[in-house]
N, C-alpha and C positions, 0 to 999 in steps of 0.2 A: 711239412708243411704250416702246422699249428706252431712248431718252434719258430719261423719265420714271423709267423705273424708277430705270434709275443715281442719280438726281438722289435718287430717295427712300429709295435705302440707303444715299448718303452721310450723309442726313441722321441717317438710325436710327444709324449705326455712330458717327457722332457725339454724339449725344444717350447713345448707352447706356455709350459709355467716359467721357463727362464722367459719368455719373450711378455709375459703376459697375455698373450692373444696366438689361441692354438691356431688361426686361419692364414695368419703370415707365415705359417710354415708352408704354404701352400698341399698340405698334406687333409685328409679325413680326419677330424677330430673322433676319439673312441664316442663308443654309444656306449648309456647304462639306460636301461630301461628298469621305471620299477611299477610293480604292481600290486596292490591289496585288495582284499576281497570284500573288506565295506568302512565305513569311517565313522570309526567310535572314538573313543579318547586313547587308550590302548597302544591298537596301530596308530595314529594319529602320533602318539608323543612318537614311537620310531621311525615314523617318516620325519617329520622334523628334525627332530638329534640326526638323525639321519644328515638331510640334508645340511643343517651346521656345522657338523663331523666333514661331510665333505671338503664344505669351501674352509675350516681351517688345516687340512689339510691340500690345499692350494687349487681346487677344481673352483672353475667359472663356469656357469653355463650357458653355452653360447660362444664361450673367448678359447675355451680346452679343453670342452668336453659339451658332451647332446645328451642331459637329462631328460629321460621323457618319464609322466607320473601319470602312473590311470587306476585308480579307482573303479572296479569292479557294482558297487551298489547293495551288493550284498546276493548278485543273480549271478549264478553259475556259470550261466551262456553266456553271460556275459565277460565273465572271466575267461572262459574258453578261447572267446573270442580275441581279449587281449592279448592273453598269451601266444594264441598262432598265430596273431599280426604280429608281435614282437617279434617270433620263431623265423618271419619272412623277411623282416624288414633290416637287414643286417646288423641287430645289436650285436656289441660284444660282453657283455654282462648285462643277467637279468636278474633282480633284487625280487625276490618272494615273502612277501610280508605273509604271514600265519600259514597255518599248516595247509588249509586247503590253495592254497596259492600255488605253495610249494611242491605241492602235488599235483596241478594242473601245469604246472613249469616243466616238471619230470617226465608228464606226457607227450606235452607239443616243442619240448626246446631241449632236449636229449645233447644235441651236440651243442649248446653254448653253455656256459661259464653259468652257474644258480648260485648265488649267494641266499639264503632264505634267514630270515629273523620271526621271532617268536613261533617257535614249533617247539612243541612239548617234547616228544618223543620221535626224531627221524627216525630212527632206526623201525620201529614197528608204523611210521607213516611211510615206509619204503622209499627212505630217500637215500637211505647208507644202510650199508653196512655193518658198519664200524665208528663211533666218533672218534678214531684215532687217524684214522687213514678213510679217509670219503672215499668209495668207490664208484659212483654215478655223477659224476661232475659236479658234486652241490657240497656246499658247505655252508656254515652258518652258524646263529646262534640260540639259542635255546633256553627261551621262560620254564624250564620245567616245575609244575606248583607244588609247592611244598605242601603235599595235601597233611601228612601226617602232626607235621609242626601245626598244622594250623589246626586241624582239630582237634591236639592236645590242647590248643590255647581256650579254642571255645571251649574242653572240659574244664579248666583255670577256672574258667568267668562263670561258669553252673555245671556244681559236678554231678546234680543230680536230673543231668538232659540224658531223656529217655528216647527220644525219636529223633530224626534229624530228617530233614525234607533235603532232596538235592531235582534242580530245574537244570537242564542240560540239550544240548540238539545233539540225537544220538546219532547222525550225520556228519558230526566231528570225532573226525581220528580222536584229537588232543585228550578231548573230554570226556570221550567213552574210557579213555586210559585211564584217565584222573578219578573217573566215576569210581568206576573198579577199587582204584585206592582207597576212595573217602568208603566205599563197601565191607573190605576187608579190613579197614581199621574199626570201624561202627564193630563188624563181629566181635573183635577181637576185645571190646570194651562194654559188649551186652548194648550197646545201641541199637534200638531199631532204624530203615529206613525206608524213607516214601519217597519213588521216586516221580519226576513229572516230565518229560522230553518236551520238546516245542520244533518249532517247525522253521519259523518267522520269527520276527521281533516282534508280530503282533500277538502272538499266543503267552507271553513272557509273563507280563501283567498280572492276565487271570492264574497261571503256571502257578503263580508266587502265591496270589490271595488263594488257591485252593490249598497249597502245606503252610502259609499260616493257620487254617483253621485245625490242623493233629498236630504239628511239630512243635517241639522248643526253639531248634533256631534253623536256618536253612544256609545250604552250602550251594556254590557254584563254583566252578574251575573257570579258568581264563574263556573261558567260552563263549565267542563270539557274535554270536544269537544274541547270548544273555547279555552281552557286554553293551551292544547296541540298544537295547529299551535297558539300562540298567536303571538311569533317574524316575522312570516310572513302576520299577520293578522291588526296588527300594524304598520307594513311598508307599509302596503295597506294606511292606514288612513293616514299615512302621508304623503304620495306623496300627497294625493289628500288635504291636509290640513284642516280634521278634528281631531277632537277631540275624544277618543275614551278613554271612562269608565266605569269602572271594579268595579267588586267584589272583588276581592281580591290584596293585597300588591303585591304580586310574580307576578302579572300578570301588573302590573305597571312599576317592574325592567324589564319586557321580551318588553316593550313597549308602555304601557298603558297611559294614562297621567296622571290621577288620580283616586285616590279610599278616601273612607272613612271605615275603619275597621280594625280589629286586628292584632294580630300580631300570625302567625301562628305558629311558634317557640310555643310561648306559648302554642298553641293548643296542640301540639306534646308532650309537657311536661304533662300537666297537665291528657293525656290520658294513659301515662304510671303512672302515680300519681292514676290513675283508679286501671290498673290492678293490681300493685301494692296489694289494699285494698284487689281486690277480689281474688288474690293468697294468702293472708291472712287471708282470711276466710270471709270478709264481703260480703255478700247479696249483689249482683246486686242490688234488689230491695230499699236496704237500701243507694246505691249511685245516688242522682240527677244528672240530665242529665245538664252539666255543659252550661248558656251561660256568652258570653263576652258582657257585657251590657255597660260597664265601661272602663275606660283606653284605649280607643277611639281614631284613631289618622289619620289624612289628610296626603295620601300617595302620593307625585309629582313629577313627574319625570323631573327633570331640563333638558336634556338633548332636552327630547319632548319638553318642556314647551317652550325651546329656538326656539328649528325650527318650532313652529307652531307662531311665536312671540306673547303669551301670556303675556303680565303682569297679574299679580294674582291681586285680589279685596282685601282692606283690609281686610276683612272680614275671608281672609283665608290667605294673606302674613303675618298678626299680630296673625295667631293663636299660641297658644303655642303648640298644638299637632301637627302642621305642621309639617311633616319627609320629606324631600329634599330629593329625590333617582338619580341612579346616573346609566344610562345605562348600561347594562349589557351582 
């Protein structure tokens, strides 16, 4: 039955793309439902680049595909309601942006193919048992944070760093995993860790100010709660002359000092390509989870660097992968 539905969907898509209008086939257009836990620059970049790539692939909303975008506004109950609605409205593919969204989709839409995006550790998050052959009707793109590389760069900037402050939401599985990596790195390098956890975006600025009082630097992974309040948090760190290392390039453009990582635009585009594969009949189990292990860049906020009075060491300044970003 599933195979028959895939064949019918492929035929509808082919006819719609050739005619330029899916409704002219007399068949119902395939539906793709996109959910994200909240709005912040990293997730918005993924959503926008996903949309752009879908257009490049020939999909036109309302003509040969029905695209539904929903934002939970950081509210778990709202997210659950969105995903429950998706599960009951006949959607063909769900796109789940960020780990909490993907975990919710696993609970509410087990029978619908799910393509997740921006999940740091899908195995720990319970989304699949293996990256090579996804086994829970879910696959997607990873944004695993390069914790060791980021903190190694922090040590190159300040070899005398003694205490690192970390801020994150302990209910975000991806953040817990990455903070554990940060603690391991610090233990191996004789650095003390001070942590403050947050529950909502309203907690973030105060948490950063608390850490600034006793830490040489601050680190937050690609934590959605912190990212949603990044501008205020980064300003607090800057006013205290403390460098703020982050898990995503968008958090650097929002006022963080530095990260090492991937381009979130490409993450969104690859997510769209996976959706295209599923719509054309490929089994989710045949689409490996995509890891971005190459083409990593060092992102530095030039304005923050100058305001902190930091001179980059040669190991960073001379890197061919250095990207100097301007404050947005």
